[in-house]
N, C-alpha and C positions, 0 to 999 in steps of 0.2 A: 761360487763353486758348488757342485752337487746338483744343480738344477739341470733338467734335460736341455733347456734352451732359455735364453735371456736376452733382453734388449738393454743395451747400455746407452743411456740417453744423456746427452750433454747439450747445454744451451747457454746463450748469453743474449742480453738485450741489445737490440740493434737500432731502435727508433731514434729519430732526431732528438727528441726530448731526453732520452736516456743517455745518449752520447754526450749531450751538452751538460745536463744537470748532474747526472750520477757519476759518469766516468771521466768527463773532461777530456775526451779523446776524439780524434778524427776517425774516419772510416778505416784507415790502415791499422790504427791501434785496436779497434774493435775486431777487425778481421784476424789480427794476431792472437787475440784471446781465443777465438774459435779454432784456429788451425793448431795452436799449441795444445789445446785440449784433445783435438783429433789425433795428433801425434802421440800424446800420452796414452790414450786408450788403445791405440793400435800397438804401441810398443808393449804395453802390459799384456795384451791378448797374445801377441806373438811370443811373449816370454813364458806363456803357459799359465798366467794368473787365473784363468777361468777353468783350467783343467779340461775335462771332456765336454763342458757345456758349449752348446752351439750358440754363438753370439751374433746378434744383429745390432748394427750401430744405428743410432737415431740422433739427428741434430735438429735443433729448433732455433731459428732466429726470433727470439722472444720479442714481443711487441711488433710483430710483422706488420700489423695494420697501420702502425705509425712510422713505418720504414719506407724509404723510397724503393719502388719496385726494382729498379735497375741494381740498386745496392743489395737488395735481398738476394737477387740471383747471383750477384758477384760473390758474396760471402759464402753462399751455399756451394757454389762451384769451387771455391777455394778449399772448403772442407772435403768436397769430393776428390780433389786432386791429392789430398793426403790419404784418404781412406781407400780410394780406387775401387769403388763398387762395380759390380758386373751384373748382367741380366740374371745370372744364377745366384748372386749374393748381393741383393739390392740394399741400398741405404735408405732408411726412412728420413725424408725431409718433411718436417712438421711445421706448418705455418699457422701460428696461433693468432687468434683475435684476442690477445691478452687483455685488451680493453676494446670493447665493441665501439667503433668510432663512426660507422656509416651504415647505410641501408644494406640489407642482405644482398641485393643485386650488385652493389659495389664490391663487397667482399668476394662474391662469385667471380666478378670480372678480374679481380686481382689474382685469384686462383687460376683462372683460365689463362691469363697472360703469363703467369709464372710457368704453368704446365707446358705452354707452347714455346717458351723461351729457354728454359733450362737445358743444358747440354745433356747428352746421354740419357734421355728421358726413360728409356727402357731399363736403366740401371737404378732407378729410384722408385720408392713407394711414396706417393704424394699424400700427405696426411694433413688433417686440419684439427684445430683445438679451439673451438669457439667459446667465448664467454657471453654473458647475457645482459650486459650493461644497458642496452637499449631495448631489452625484452624480445629480441628477434633471433636468438641463438638457433632455435630449431629451423626457422626459415633460412637463415644464413647457411646452416649446415647442409640442408637439402639442396639449395642452389649450388653450393660449393661442390657437392658430389656430382651434380649434373654438369658442372664446369670442368671436372677432371679429377677431383680428389678421390682417392681409393681407400682411405682409412680415416676413421673419426675417433677422436679422444673425447670422452664425456664422462658423466657421473650418473649415479642412480638418483633420479628425481631432481637433478640439477643442482646438487649440493656443490659448494665451492666458494672461492673468494668473492667478496662483495655480493653481487646478484647471482653468482654461481656460474657453473659451466653448463654446457648444453646437456639436456636430459636424454640419456640413451634409451630410456623406457619410452618416452614420447616418440623419439625417432623410430624406434623399432615398431611400435604399434601403428605409427603413420604408414610405414611400409606394409605391415600386416593387413591393414584395412584397404590397401590398394592391391591386394593379392600377391604381394612379394614376401617371400619367406625371409625374415630378418636374421635368421640363424640363432636367435635367442629364444629360449623357452620361458614364456611368461604366463603360465597357466594357473598361478596362485599369487595374484598381485597383492592380496592382503598380507600374505606371509612376507613378501618383499618389503611392504610398507612397515610392518612391525619390526623387522630386522633393522631397516635403515633408521627408523625413528629411535630405536634403542641405541644403536651405535652412534648416531649423530646428535642425539638429544635435541632434535629439531622435528617438529610435526610436518607431515605432508598436508598441504593446504586442502580443505574440503573440495575446492574446485580445480585442483591440479588435473591437467588432461589425463584421461584414462584411469587415474589412480585415486583421485579424491572421492570422498564418500558421497558426494552429491552429483558426480558427473553423469551418472545414468539415471538421475532422478528428475522428474518433472512435477512442478507445482501448478503451472498454468493450465487452465481448463482446456483451452484449444489444443495444447500440446498433449495433454493426457488423453483427449478424445482420439487424436491421431495415433498415439502409441497403442491405445486399446484396440483400435481397428487393425493396426499393423501386426500386433501380436496375435490377434485372432487369425489373420491370414497365415502367419507362420505356423500356427498349430494345425490349421486345416490343410495346408499344402505340403508341409513337412519336406520342403526342398532344401537344397544346400546353399541357396542364395539369400543372404541377409539383406533385407530392404525394409526396415521399419523406420518411419519418420521420427526424427529427433534422436535416434539412437544410432551413432555411426558404426557401431559394432555390436555383436552379441555379447552381453556381459558375461555369459557363461564361458566364453573363450579365455577370459582372464580369471576364472574362478569365482566370479560374482554370481549371486543368486538374482532372481527377478523380484525379490521382496521389496526392494527399495526403489524400483523403477518409478512408481507413482506414490507420492505422498500428498496428503490432503491438508490444505489450509484454505484461507478465505478466497484465494485466487482460483481454486479448483472448480471443476464442473462435473457434469454427469459422467463423462467418459472415464475419468480417473476413479470415481467412486465405484462405477460399474466394473471396472477392471479388478479392483481389489476384492469386491464381493465375489466375482466369478473365479478369480485365481485362488483366493484363500478359502472360499466356502462353497464354490460350485453354483452360486446363484446367478443365473443368466436372465436378468430382468429385461422385459420388453422396453423399447426405447422410451415410451411415454412414462413408464414406471420409473425409469432412470431419472427423467426430468423431475418427476414428482418428489422422489426421495432426495435428489440433490438439493432441493430447497430446504429440506429438513436439516441436512448437514450444513448448508450455508448459514442457516440461523445459528447453529451450534458454533461454527468457527467464528462468526461475527461476534457472538456473545463471549466466547472464551478467549479469542484473540491469539490462538496458537495452533500449531499443527495437531491434527487429529489422527491417531494411529489406526491401523486396520482393525485392531481389537475393539476399539471404541466405536468405530463405524458399525461393526457387527452387533454390538450391544444396542446401539440406537436402532438399527434395522430390526432386530428381534423385538424390541419394545414397541416399535411403530407398527409392525405387521404380524409377527408370529405369536406373541405372548398372550393374545386374547385379553388385552387390557381394555376392559369395558364391561358393560352390563351383561353381555352375552358370552357364554363359554360353551363350546361344542363338546358334547360327551360321546354320543354314539348315534348310529343311524341303521335303518333297515330299508331295503327297497325291493319291490316285487313287480312283476308285469301287471299293468292295469288294462283297462278297456281301450279299444281302438288303437293299440300299439303304444299307448302311453306307459309311463312308469309311475307307480305309487310309491311314495316315500314317507316314512315316519322317522323323526329324529328327536333325540332328547337333548335339551339345552339346559344350562343353568342360567337363570335370568334373575339378576340381583340376588344371587345366592340360593334361589329356589329352583328345583328341577321342574321343567315344563316340557311336555311333549307336543310337537307340532306335526301336522300331516299336510301333504300336498301332492299334486299330480303335474306331470309335464312330459316333454319329449325325452328327457334324460334326468339323471339325478340332480344336476344343478338347477334346471328349470323347475323341477318338482320341489326342491328345497326353497327356492325363491318364492314359489307359489305358497308354500306353507308359512313363510315369514310374512307374506302379504296378508294372508288370512288371519294370522294370530296377532300381528303387531302393526298392521297397516303399513308394512314395508313398501316404500315407493321407489326403490332403486331398481333399474333395469340393467341386465347384462349387456355390455357393449362389445366386449372382446374377452377371449379366454385363451390362455397359453399354458403349456405344461412341459416339463422335462424331468428327466431322471438324473440323479447323481449317484455314482457308484455302480457296482455290478453285483449280480447274484443276490445273496441274502442281505448284503449290505446296501442295497439300492434304496434310496430315498427319493420320493417324488416331490417336486415343487409345482404348485399351481398358482396362476396369476389371473385374477378376475378384475376386469375393468368395468365399473358400474357408473350409471348416469342418474343424477337426481332430477326431480321435476324442473329445477331452475337451470338445467343443462350443465351443471357442475359435474365433472367426472373425477373419479378417484379409484385407486386400486386397493384390492385386498389380496394377501398372499398367504397361502397355506402350505404346510409341510407335513408329510406323513409317509409311512411305508406303503400305504394303500392310496392309489391315485384318486379314487373317488372321495375318500375322506379328506385328502389334501385339498380337493376342489371345494368341498363343503366348508372346510376350515377357512379357505380363502374368502368365501362369501361372508362368513362370520367376521373375519378380519375387516372386510369392507364395511359391514354394518356397524361395528364398533368405532371405526374411524369416522364414519358418517355421523354417528351420535356425538363424537367429540367435536366435530365441525359444526354441529347444529343442524345437520341435514336430515337427521332421522331421530326424532325424540322418542326413545324407547321408554315406555312407562311400565312400572311394576304392576 
């Protein structure tokens, strides 16, 4: 009483095992249990027990999957004879896979046969109630709906007896990812998880479809590389079609961030590391630099034997390239036009703690700086490639410069510089390469 509408649900077990073991009854006795309940709820309703509440009846032949199909139809039609449903006041007939006993296609075949055989089909709502004993409740439900079911009973994240009921979150998001509106709003799945875990005192598995903390996460190097490229395409095209390898849906659609898409361990490769550096810090490393730095992280993960968070990757990146760890520290520079279209450059460095000034000439600041290093220290590295990009806008813009250099033995290595001034970022990148070459034994800088 008092509710605007309500479903009055009654059921009894109808399977061969239940009839024999639990009730010790034949089919007629089991049918009488169902029809007597139907008469009771109808009498109570007609006597005004529900007040103004709009009532819909529901009957379930429990253990439907263990019941002969012909008898399932027979007992449901007997209930229909008592309740007299009409197309305007339909009866819910709910067919439970109380215990999942066969493959999903078999359950769907049972639903289809029932739907085609039951009388007055337009006067019933055909419902299913799948359990997950064989681990195929979602598949069984989807096939059952395609076979004629109009209604599904399930639970949040598959909670329920034994292995649980079908998960309506998975069902809904399966529809969503195929472009079908499931009619449920699941835009904050983390809040759903917190509520369900609190109420049930059961955790949602880390790999639970759509909901687990790892379902949008890749550790494999090849997966990370594909995700990195797919996310880059998403950012560049800004279309409404989601098509990123290994990610069946946009995590943002269920309220997830992109932070956990890629996590780094010993399986990871350059793509995942590059994604985290670009996403979290704006560092868009050239491909060969990605390969170089991934080896540094690989050594770290092999040594420590656990996952490396983005913050630690940034610390290692900074120490490897940006922090000027070595005998050379860049301080300042000045450049002016020289003879024959060249640039003259003077720079002040700290070399083993003492300030030194170098001078050089070249086609631009980088070549002039390299010339100065060669003259002052016998620097033998040549510039192979140079890239640059900006991070941020306006006064907050920071430039990153990437210099690839080659030693006399054909070994190549990168230096990376960061500064508000692009020229200084470039010169810092050369110093970064020089210090790294010194650590590798390619450029012995002497005091």
